[in-house]
ROFISE-101174 format. One line per 4 residues: their letters; for each residue x, y, z of C-alpha. Coordinates in Angstrom, 3 decimals, decimal comma. Example, Ala and Ser with C-alpha at 12.3 -4.5 7.8 and 13.67 -1.06 7.14 Angstrom:
2
AS = 12,300/-4,500/7,800; 13,670/-1,060/7,140
***
This chain:
659
MKQY = 76,666/-52,753/34,754; 75,240/-52,417/38,297; 78,035/-49,991/39,240; 77,162/-47,838/36,236
LYKT = 73,467/-47,889/37,239; 74,311/-46,897/40,835; 76,528/-44,062/39,604; 73,772/-42,822/37,319
LAFV = 71,188/-42,880/40,121; 73,570/-41,072/42,459; 74,241/-38,427/39,814; 70,471/-37,891/39,232
LLGV = 69,806/-37,687/42,995; 72,631/-35,160/43,400; 71,168/-33,107/40,538; 67,735/-33,085/42,144
ILNI = 69,191/-31,961/45,495; 71,200/-29,195/43,818; 68,126/-28,087/41,862; 66,046/-27,884/45,073
FLCV = 68,864/-26,002/46,787; 69,102/-23,519/43,917; 65,307/-23,017/43,853; 65,255/-22,387/47,595
NVFA = 68,077/-19,880/47,222; 66,321/-18,112/44,354; 63,036/-17,776/46,206; 64,864/-16,770/49,370
QQLP = 66,498/-13,989/47,365; 63,225/-13,019/45,697; 61,074/-12,906/48,847; 62,761/-10,979/51,672
KTPK = 61,681/-12,149/55,128; 61,446/-8,581/56,435; 60,598/-6,127/53,620; 62,073/-2,709/54,259
NSDD = 61,070/-0,624/51,225; 58,704/-0,509/48,265; 61,005/-2,628/46,067; 60,940/-5,464/48,611
YIRI = 57,150/-5,309/48,810; 56,783/-5,276/45,013; 58,861/-8,477/44,718; 56,605/-10,180/47,280
IKYY = 53,425/-8,862/45,627; 54,485/-10,112/42,180; 54,985/-13,576/43,673; 51,539/-13,652/45,341
RYLN = 49,581/-11,738/42,680; 48,391/-14,888/40,917; 49,122/-17,453/43,632; 47,059/-15,747/46,369
PDSA = 45,538/-12,347/45,464; 44,240/-11,764/49,011; 47,772/-12,067/50,430; 49,050/-9,789/47,666
LIFV = 46,485/-7,125/48,676; 47,662/-7,281/52,301; 51,265/-6,666/51,212; 50,154/-3,845/48,885
KQGL = 48,503/-2,019/51,797; 51,540/-2,553/54,022; 53,878/-1,367/51,253; 51,820/1,796/50,655
KIAE = 52,074/2,678/54,368; 55,866/2,203/54,294; 56,161/4,296/51,112; 54,101/7,090/52,763
QQGD = 56,289/7,014/55,865; 59,506/7,077/53,810; 58,202/9,767/51,431; 58,851/7,407/48,513
DLGK = 56,397/8,780/45,920; 57,713/6,696/43,019; 57,543/3,570/45,172; 53,969/4,491/46,038
AALL = 53,135/4,828/42,331; 54,668/1,407/41,584; 52,653/-0,169/44,429; 49,476/1,485/43,125
NQHG = 50,206/-0,124/39,754; 50,473/-3,533/41,440; 47,203/-2,865/43,281; 45,579/-1,988/39,962
MIDD = 46,804/-5,245/38,371; 45,284/-7,293/41,231; 41,926/-5,512/40,791; 42,243/-5,871/37,009
NATR = 42,726/-9,655/37,270; 39,580/-9,818/39,449; 37,602/-7,788/36,811; 37,240/-4,883/39,236
YRES = 37,945/-2,505/36,351; 36,630/0,660/37,985; 38,854/0,134/41,048; 41,907/-0,784/38,952
REKY = 41,438/2,317/36,771; 41,363/4,510/39,904; 44,681/3,033/41,106; 46,306/3,532/37,680
LQAE = 45,089/7,148/37,524; 46,608/7,848/40,957; 49,899/6,321/39,812; 49,761/8,321/36,560
AIYR = 49,358/11,585/38,496; 52,440/10,806/40,620; 54,574/9,880/37,598; 53,547/13,068/35,775
EKGD = 54,336/15,188/38,840; 57,761/13,553/39,275; 58,535/13,604/35,531; 59,128/9,823/35,387
DVGL = 58,311/9,043/31,745; 59,199/5,339/32,022; 56,717/4,746/34,835; 54,191/7,035/33,128
AATI = 54,274/5,057/29,853; 53,895/1,734/31,692; 50,901/3,061/33,667; 49,195/4,433/30,544
VRLG = 49,582/0,978/28,981; 47,764/-0,500/32,000; 44,943/2,031/31,536; 44,676/0,884/27,925
VVEK = 44,573/-2,768/28,985; 41,610/-1,991/31,292; 39,715/-0,349/28,413; 40,546/-3,283/26,108
RKGN = 39,178/-5,782/28,613; 36,018/-3,684/28,901; 35,669/-3,781/25,095; 36,459/-0,067/24,572
YDKA = 39,046/-0,634/21,847; 39,093/2,958/20,583; 40,039/4,230/24,051; 42,516/1,379/24,504
LAYF = 44,316/2,155/21,220; 44,465/5,863/22,163; 46,155/4,988/25,480; 48,598/2,600/23,745
MEAL = 49,510/5,283/21,188; 50,150/7,848/23,944; 52,385/5,376/25,832; 54,291/4,462/22,655
NISE = 54,872/8,130/21,808; 56,313/8,770/25,290; 58,650/5,757/25,003; 59,776/6,694/21,465
KNNH = 60,377/10,281/22,557; 62,739/9,023/25,306; 64,129/6,193/23,110; 63,144/3,746/25,861
KLGM = 63,411/0,422/24,039; 61,615/-1,670/26,669; 58,659/0,762/26,660; 58,629/0,732/22,848
LEGR = 58,576/-3,087/22,902; 55,659/-3,091/25,362; 53,755/-0,550/23,246; 54,044/-2,704/20,114
VVFA = 53,074/-5,890/21,974; 49,894/-4,374/23,455; 49,007/-2,846/20,077; 49,279/-6,348/18,582
EAYY = 47,022/-7,771/21,324; 44,389/-5,104/20,680; 44,386/-5,695/16,915; 44,221/-9,465/17,524
SLGE = 41,108/-8,960/19,680; 39,578/-6,875/16,884; 40,332/-9,606/14,327; 42,797/-7,365/12,417
YQNA = 45,527/-10,029/12,230; 47,719/-8,322/9,631; 47,927/-5,147/11,759; 48,776/-7,372/14,718
LSNL = 51,591/-9,036/12,731; 52,976/-5,664/11,597; 53,326/-4,504/15,203; 54,814/-7,843/16,289
RIAE = 57,497/-7,647/13,570; 58,449/-4,148/14,762; 58,514/-5,520/18,329; 60,780/-8,376/17,179
EIDR = 63,250/-5,881/15,708; 63,280/-3,863/18,960; 63,667/-7,048/21,034; 66,916/-7,912/19,191
QIPL = 68,443/-4,655/20,488; 67,766/-5,213/24,214; 68,243/-7,975/26,820; 65,637/-10,715/27,212
SNLS = 62,562/-9,688/29,262; 59,075/-10,901/30,079; 57,835/-8,715/27,194; 59,985/-10,779/24,817
LNMY = 58,137/-13,925/25,840; 54,785/-12,140/25,555; 55,775/-11,241/21,998; 56,423/-14,920/21,152
INFG = 53,064/-15,902/22,677; 51,305/-13,289/20,540; 53,061/-14,562/17,412; 51,652/-17,980/18,343
YVYT = 48,138/-16,520/18,752; 48,125/-14,758/15,382; 49,732/-17,454/13,235; 47,477/-20,112/14,785
KLGE = 44,452/-17,983/13,945; 45,713/-17,574/10,373; 46,229/-21,342/10,068; 50,027/-20,994/9,666
YEKA = 50,710/-23,583/12,358; 54,378/-24,266/11,653; 55,258/-20,571/12,038; 53,256/-20,456/15,272
ISYV = 55,081/-23,532/16,609; 58,451/-22,083/15,621; 57,894/-18,817/17,502; 56,468/-20,525/20,595
NNGL = 59,372/-23,003/20,725; 61,794/-20,088/20,389; 60,121/-18,476/23,399; 60,230/-21,739/25,365
SKSN = 63,954/-22,076/24,755; 64,436/-18,715/26,484; 61,962/-19,202/29,358; 64,089/-21,338/31,691
RVEF = 64,421/-18,681/34,395; 62,447/-18,595/37,631; 60,997/-15,125/36,940; 59,616/-16,446/33,614
NGLK = 57,777/-19,461/35,128; 54,296/-17,999/34,512; 55,109/-17,105/30,918; 56,627/-20,541/30,355
ISLL = 53,247/-22,056/31,235; 51,505/-19,655/28,840; 53,945/-20,654/26,069; 53,313/-24,361/26,700
RQLA = 49,539/-23,803/26,626; 49,797/-21,867/23,352; 51,934/-24,646/21,847; 49,333/-27,224/22,926
TTYF = 46,522/-25,071/21,486; 48,349/-24,834/18,152; 48,851/-28,604/18,022; 45,169/-29,136/18,821
MQGK = 44,066/-26,705/16,087; 46,446/-28,463/13,690; 44,760/-31,781/14,465; 47,717/-33,235/16,411
TKDA = 45,641/-34,223/19,441; 48,252/-36,533/21,004; 50,939/-33,848/20,837; 48,492/-31,317/22,296
IKVY = 47,667/-33,614/25,241; 51,351/-34,285/25,869; 52,210/-30,561/26,012; 49,132/-29,719/28,115
RQAL = 50,155/-32,395/30,622; 53,666/-30,961/30,668; 52,201/-27,500/31,392; 49,912/-28,950/34,074
SFTR = 52,800/-30,733/35,769; 54,840/-27,526/35,775; 52,003/-25,441/37,256; 51,767/-27,911/40,130
EIKN = 55,523/-27,931/40,561; 55,682/-24,139/41,004; 52,259/-24,024/42,769; 50,706/-21,549/40,327
VLRE = 47,059/-22,403/41,039; 45,552/-19,844/38,633; 47,416/-21,216/35,624; 46,801/-24,793/36,854
QTTL = 43,055/-24,115/36,838; 43,178/-22,537/33,357; 45,301/-25,394/31,979; 42,832/-27,981/33,306
VELS = 39,960/-26,186/31,530; 41,872/-26,029/28,224; 42,922/-29,690/28,552; 39,278/-30,693/29,046
EVYA = 38,396/-29,081/25,695; 40,777/-31,494/23,932; 38,897/-34,473/25,418; 35,390/-32,958/25,207
KQQP = 34,202/-34,543/21,934; 35,888/-37,947/21,990; 36,259/-38,655/25,734; 33,669/-36,589/27,665
DSAL = 34,312/-38,529/30,905; 37,979/-37,503/30,833; 36,958/-33,923/30,089; 34,622/-34,006/33,117
FFLL = 37,459/-35,329/35,285; 39,667/-32,340/34,429; 36,813/-29,814/34,699; 35,862/-31,061/38,166
QSLK = 39,495/-30,644/39,242; 39,505/-27,079/37,880; 36,212/-26,322/39,680; 37,638/-27,602/42,970
IAEK = 40,666/-25,290/42,629; 38,491/-22,294/41,688; 36,167/-22,883/44,665; 39,067/-23,297/47,111
HKMY = 40,722/-20,055/46,027; 37,430/-18,115/45,491; 38,079/-17,607/41,749; 34,489/-16,657/40,921
RQQI = 34,918/-16,031/37,182; 36,772/-19,327/36,796; 34,054/-21,138/38,807; 31,383/-19,787/36,457
TALD = 33,344/-20,922/33,367; 33,939/-24,405/34,802; 30,297/-24,827/35,880; 29,112/-23,740/32,415
KIGD = 31,341/-26,291/30,657; 30,425/-29,095/33,109; 26,725/-28,407/32,519; 27,243/-28,557/28,737
LYKT = 29,132/-31,862/28,991; 26,421/-33,477/31,120; 23,837/-32,242/28,617; 25,851/-33,814/25,782
KGNL = 25,994/-37,082/27,744; 22,187/-36,971/28,157; 22,283/-36,542/31,947; 19,809/-33,642/32,021
AKAL = 19,342/-33,703/35,810; 23,024/-33,037/36,459; 23,164/-30,581/33,562; 20,331/-28,579/35,121
FYIE = 22,003/-28,759/38,552; 25,285/-27,270/37,285; 23,559/-24,703/35,055; 21,437/-23,471/37,977
KRSE = 24,501/-23,416/40,227; 26,315/-21,371/37,591; 23,372/-18,961/37,286; 23,180/-18,477/41,059
LAEK = 26,913/-17,762/41,307; 26,870/-15,404/38,307; 23,915/-13,522/39,739; 25,603/-13,275/43,136
VFYT = 28,966/-12,086/41,769; 27,897/-9,785/38,934; 24,752/-8,378/40,564; 26,697/-7,610/43,792
DMMK = 29,415/-5,969/41,744; 26,800/-4,035/39,741; 25,136/-2,790/42,953; 28,546/-1,714/44,325
QVSS = 29,191/0,246/41,148; 25,706/1,804/41,261; 26,251/2,744/44,912; 29,655/4,206/44,088
LESA = 28,222/6,226/41,174; 25,445/7,535/43,400; 27,971/8,518/46,075; 30,120/10,266/43,474
YELE = 27,054/12,075/42,126; 26,033/13,213/45,617; 29,612/14,356/46,333; 29,772/16,372/43,117
KSKA = 26,354/17,846/43,829; 27,441/18,837/47,339; 30,598/20,425/45,942; 28,551/22,392/43,424
QLNE = 26,205/23,597/46,165; 29,180/24,486/48,339; 30,790/26,442/45,510; 27,528/28,234/44,858
LTLK = 27,119/29,145/48,514; 30,788/30,186/48,719; 30,299/32,441/45,712; 27,207/33,994/47,265
NREQ = 29,050/34,538/50,546; 31,871/36,286/48,691; 29,393/38,521/46,932; 27,777/39,405/50,246
QIFY = 31,182/40,090/51,807; 32,156/42,404/48,972; 28,860/44,224/49,301; 29,333/44,530/53,060
NIVL = 32,884/45,928/52,600; 31,602/48,519/50,146; 28,952/49,555/52,659; 31,632/49,951/55,308
FVAI = 33,947/51,801/52,920; 31,403/54,520/52,042; 30,450/54,838/55,722; 26,704/54,440/55,339
AIFM = 24,736/55,240/58,435; 24,304/52,733/61,240; 20,637/52,461/60,403; 21,439/51,314/56,839
VLVI = 23,992/48,831/58,134; 21,337/47,421/60,460; 18,813/47,188/57,628; 21,319/45,405/55,371
TLVY = 22,229/43,046/58,199; 18,555/42,201/58,751; 18,047/41,683/55,011; 21,067/39,371/54,914
YFRS = 19,746/37,448/57,930; 16,281/36,881/56,507; 17,669/36,035/53,087; 20,003/33,443/54,611
KHLN = 17,112/32,049/56,616; 15,038/31,796/53,452; 17,887/30,079/51,613; 18,292/27,620/54,487
KLLK = 14,589/26,790/54,294; 14,891/26,218/50,554; 17,985/24,058/51,101; 16,215/21,963/53,763
KANL = 13,216/21,545/51,478; 15,470/20,464/48,598; 17,250/17,957/50,864; 13,912/16,503/52,022
ELEE = 12,751/16,126/48,414; 16,064/14,477/47,531; 15,765/12,039/50,453; 12,214/11,150/49,413
SNEI = 13,383/10,611/45,836; 16,239/8,379/47,030; 13,826/6,410/49,231; 11,524/5,754/46,244
KDKF = 14,517/4,732/44,153; 15,757/2,351/46,874; 12,281/0,783/47,057; 12,323/0,225/43,277
FSII = 15,778/-1,404/43,457; 14,643/-3,575/46,363; 11,542/-4,798/44,464; 13,439/-5,398/41,225
AHDI = 16,278/-7,263/42,992; 13,922/-9,417/45,056; 10,864/-10,238/42,963; 11,695/-9,701/39,279
RSPL = 15,302/-10,915/38,843; 14,770/-14,295/40,565; 11,847/-15,459/38,321; 13,724/-14,256/35,224
VSTI = 16,848/-16,274/36,129; 14,750/-19,427/36,571; 12,810/-18,660/33,362; 16,025/-18,368/31,315
SILR = 17,315/-21,694/32,671; 14,011/-23,441/31,808; 13,930/-21,898/28,308; 17,448/-23,143/27,620
LIND = 16,468/-26,672/28,548; 13,288/-26,519/26,409; 15,247/-25,052/23,472; 17,581/-28,043/23,489
KELD = 14,572/-30,219/22,431; 16,000/-33,162/24,366; 13,305/-33,341/27,067; 10,544/-35,955/26,996
EKTQ = 6,965/-34,715/26,526; 5,973/-35,056/30,192; 9,044/-33,190/31,465; 8,611/-30,539/28,790
HQMV = 4,944/-30,092/29,806; 6,000/-29,659/33,440; 8,673/-27,147/32,415; 6,152/-25,161/30,327
NKLM = 3,680/-25,054/33,250; 6,458/-23,876/35,531; 7,480/-21,278/32,962; 3,869/-19,993/32,702
LHCD = 3,703/-19,618/36,494; 6,984/-17,654/36,500; 5,786/-15,405/33,686; 2,351/-14,805/35,292
SSLE = 4,063/-13,966/38,586; 6,552/-11,594/36,939; 3,749/-9,866/34,953; 1,607/-9,437/38,079
ILDK = 4,516/-7,967/40,033; 5,479/-5,696/37,130; 1,894/-4,389/36,728; 1,695/-3,599/40,416
LLKW = 5,171/-2,076/40,398; 4,243/0,257/37,525; 1,012/1,300/39,241; 2,831/1,871/42,552
GQMQ = 5,671/3,778/40,870; 3,146/5,975/39,019; 1,471/6,728/42,353; 4,820/7,638/43,945
IKGV = 5,701/10,009/41,124; 2,315/11,536/40,228; 0,358/10,872/43,431; -2,964/9,072/43,715
RLNI = -5,474/10,548/41,268; -9,136/10,412/42,301; -12,210/10,203/40,117; -15,056/10,249/42,673
SEFD = -18,483/9,043/41,602; -21,613/7,494/43,126; -22,096/3,838/42,263; -23,661/0,610/43,465
PLPN = -20,737/-1,635/44,581; -22,544/-4,982/44,079; -22,271/-5,117/40,231; -18,577/-4,147/40,492
ILRN = -17,948/-6,905/43,031; -19,729/-9,558/40,945; -17,870/-8,481/37,800; -14,494/-8,763/39,577
LALF = -15,350/-12,110/41,218; -16,023/-13,545/37,766; -12,309/-13,178/37,064; -11,473/-15,634/39,864
QEAA = -14,011/-18,367/39,159; -11,369/-20,455/37,363; -8,795/-20,150/40,191; -11,444/-20,901/42,842
AQKN = -12,775/-23,894/40,895; -9,300/-25,415/40,585; -9,047/-25,461/44,395; -12,791/-26,177/44,953
IAIN = -13,166/-22,967/47,001; -16,665/-21,587/47,624; -17,096/-17,812/47,312; -20,010/-16,358/49,319
VDIP = -21,272/-12,799/48,769; -23,339/-10,969/51,367; -23,707/-7,442/49,961; -26,934/-5,482/50,694
GDIM = -28,668/-4,043/47,645; -29,343/-0,658/49,254; -25,818/0,726/49,624; -24,122/3,330/47,448
LQAD = -20,469/4,389/47,465; -18,995/7,842/46,939; -15,498/6,803/45,827; -13,208/6,102/42,895
ADHF = -14,684/3,009/41,199; -11,304/1,934/39,741; -9,694/2,087/43,179; -12,565/0,064/44,669
DFVI = -12,213/-2,582/41,923; -8,440/-2,837/42,508; -8,880/-3,360/46,269; -11,628/-6,022/45,814
RNLT = -9,580/-7,869/43,175; -6,382/-7,979/45,253; -8,022/-8,965/48,541; -10,091/-11,687/46,821
ANAI = -7,067/-12,990/44,884; -5,023/-13,173/48,103; -7,873/-14,943/49,938; -8,072/-17,629/47,221
KFTN = -4,294/-17,877/46,997; -3,811/-18,564/50,729; -6,873/-20,812/51,236; -6,497/-24,583/51,065
SNGE = -8,567/-26,728/48,696; -12,265/-27,110/49,673; -12,028/-23,852/51,661; -14,337/-20,864/51,758
VSLK = -14,036/-17,163/50,948; -16,750/-14,646/51,822; -17,352/-10,968/51,010; -19,553/-8,887/53,262
AEAV = -20,598/-5,205/53,497; -22,510/-3,119/56,034; -23,122/0,517/56,906; -21,162/1,457/60,047
DRNK = -21,904/5,158/60,098; -24,182/7,677/58,475; -21,764/8,128/55,574; -19,403/5,144/55,800
IKFE = -19,588/1,598/54,403; -17,417/-1,224/55,736; -16,361/-4,171/53,528; -14,878/-7,491/54,716
VRDN = -13,039/-10,189/52,781; -12,814/-13,297/54,966; -11,141/-16,680/54,362; -10,498/-19,852/56,374
GVGI = -7,000/-20,294/54,946; -3,492/-20,563/56,388; -3,702/-17,299/58,347; -0,968/-14,758/59,130
SQAR = 1,264/-14,633/62,216; 1,162/-11,522/64,392; 4,834/-10,875/63,687; 4,152/-10,812/59,936
IKKL = 1,017/-8,663/60,292; 3,196/-5,908/61,765; 5,305/-5,868/58,596; 2,563/-6,770/56,136
FELS = 2,416/-3,295/54,554; 6,199/-2,949/54,176; 8,237/-3,710/51,061; 10,466/-6,050/53,077
AMGT = 7,492/-8,445/53,438; 7,602/-9,715/49,824; 7,945/-13,241/48,496; 5,214/-15,318/50,254
KGTK = 3,932/-18,395/48,383; 0,283/-19,579/48,377; -1,095/-23,011/49,221; -0,402/-24,183/45,632
SEEG = 2,985/-22,423/45,479; 1,396/-19,334/43,891; 3,751/-16,367/44,006; 2,638/-13,691/46,522
TSLG = 3,707/-10,100/47,081; 2,818/-7,428/49,632; 3,043/-4,739/46,953; -0,660/-5,223/46,101
LIIC = -1,608/-4,694/49,764; 0,505/-1,527/49,910; -1,329/-0,136/46,873; -4,696/-1,189/48,359
REFV = -4,009/0,683/51,569; -2,928/3,809/49,662; -6,101/3,683/47,522; -8,305/3,250/50,611
AANE = -6,537/6,141/52,364; -6,934/8,337/49,254; -10,684/7,673/49,401; -10,732/8,796/53,083
GEME = -11,080/5,260/54,398; -9,162/2,901/56,670; -7,856/-0,620/56,177; -7,448/-3,279/58,881
VSSE = -6,366/-6,913/59,094; -6,960/-9,586/61,711; -5,777/-13,161/61,489; -4,948/-16,346/63,344
VGQG = -2,505/-18,928/62,007; -4,395/-21,956/60,701; -7,816/-20,308/61,171; -7,960/-17,727/58,409
TIFS = -7,728/-13,988/57,778; -10,117/-11,012/57,647; -9,208/-7,923/55,619; -11,609/-5,013/56,147
FTMK = -11,734/-1,501/54,743; -14,090/1,480/54,765; -15,094/3,972/52,091; -17,537/6,874/52,051
GFLK = -21,103/5,895/51,145; -24,750/5,854/52,215; -27,893/3,733/52,211; -30,328/4,193/49,332
KIA = -33,894/5,186/50,136; -36,039/2,387/48,765; -39,741/3,264/48,339
***
């Protein structure tokens, strides 16, 4: 009996050693140590595309250089396709589309219909992932027509499979099945390929969705029986996951867990971290309702993998699910922590990507505009040259030639002046636009992100009354801050576009000041701040009353905002010249450093908080200074940290003659 056991163990050990030896040989054959051509690089890139996208990109760039040096245009097109797939997987759809279009142009030029059809399919996949199903189906139809025209069975199979995926996404399951059955008939006529396994996966998708679980299981198992080749490892994992999903939907939770664990073990065996992360997330969903702690265990593992490999989309998904699980468990503190972390990451990833796309669109617009101007100038130059040749041909007198030359010179000079003026206007317009983007990105998006997170928590109706009251107060502060910034932004933007409009009148400033101070009695009372007014009754202003009110309101609001409780704010006015009145708004608050004073009237100086965490913005000060300047006055600031601040400004005015 012992001899039989020893023989069995020896046989198993020998099998393991042979298996490792075969795997090493296979990978040694697949990944050449010194790639020499585009085919070698493509084999390496396919291996790293999911395992380590950054490494794959390095090999793509190296391969493109080699293809350029060797004049291998078709190899270059294939490498561009691989580059596009890497960008596609990272949701960089604009970049991936550019790579596919470059590859398409090469394939069309070289007359390679097989490569052309495959590239057009990739273009359709990009549109499908963006949600543009009409464009996606048009691309798939074009690719299928090319493959059918050349009777290329593999291309025809791919066309039917992607059609089925598109119809599945649209919820048209019968159309999806029709295309899959045609694909199944084509697949019987050609050798097994990765597209064959994709077809079985799609059968699993559709039949599971239709509730025909046994058919789904049959097709997936058929695919699994054919997936035992190294090049099909990724698809084997996808088949296992689909089988587990079908079992879970059928209510066979134990079978689902068993298959998911089998898939997870295999992902770790072949070191496919992307599919390992996805499998962990799907496995957590099986445990979510009955065993939330187990679900959290798997989600935290998936988050760790996503963070290590910088999988931002996967991090966001994992954080979202972890937050939901903690909320279900009643741990609202941790739920809020993960939700806020998810929001910060989403804002960082998607907003950065959005700004890159905006920048790229602007660059493309400027390039096209420059080309149009260049074409226009080229056309004008040609017209002038033709005119000049005609003048020479008819031998007009030297005097006429000189006159025409002078006319041409002055006209060109005039056009150059117009062009310079247009460029200056364009630069000013771009500067205003950049300021708007800067303000929106800095002071409007951040409060809105926090507001959305707070609203979600309040909407759950699981907070106690005290916490809910605190959340509502915080929400009101965010909303008040956002509204204040938005009002000032609209006023500033209107000034940038239309200029500062003046409505000069003579008025006594004291009633205006008292009326505006009444608006801040509540805020001052909450902080026990005394407001002192020292305004003579014999002064008159010759200015825009609305502008004066705006300046007084903003300076007083800032003084209260940055003064500690039990502080003091004072307003003072005096005549400093025969036709000039000087106003001061003084506080004994926190003060402003000299370094900040230098940048106080710049947009980069936004985001200061008051003594009670009130939101502050330098946009109001910028508008104040522009209003004062429009009324032919000047604005100054002096301050000392910890001692207080004095804002002063002048406007045209005079002393009344009192009998």
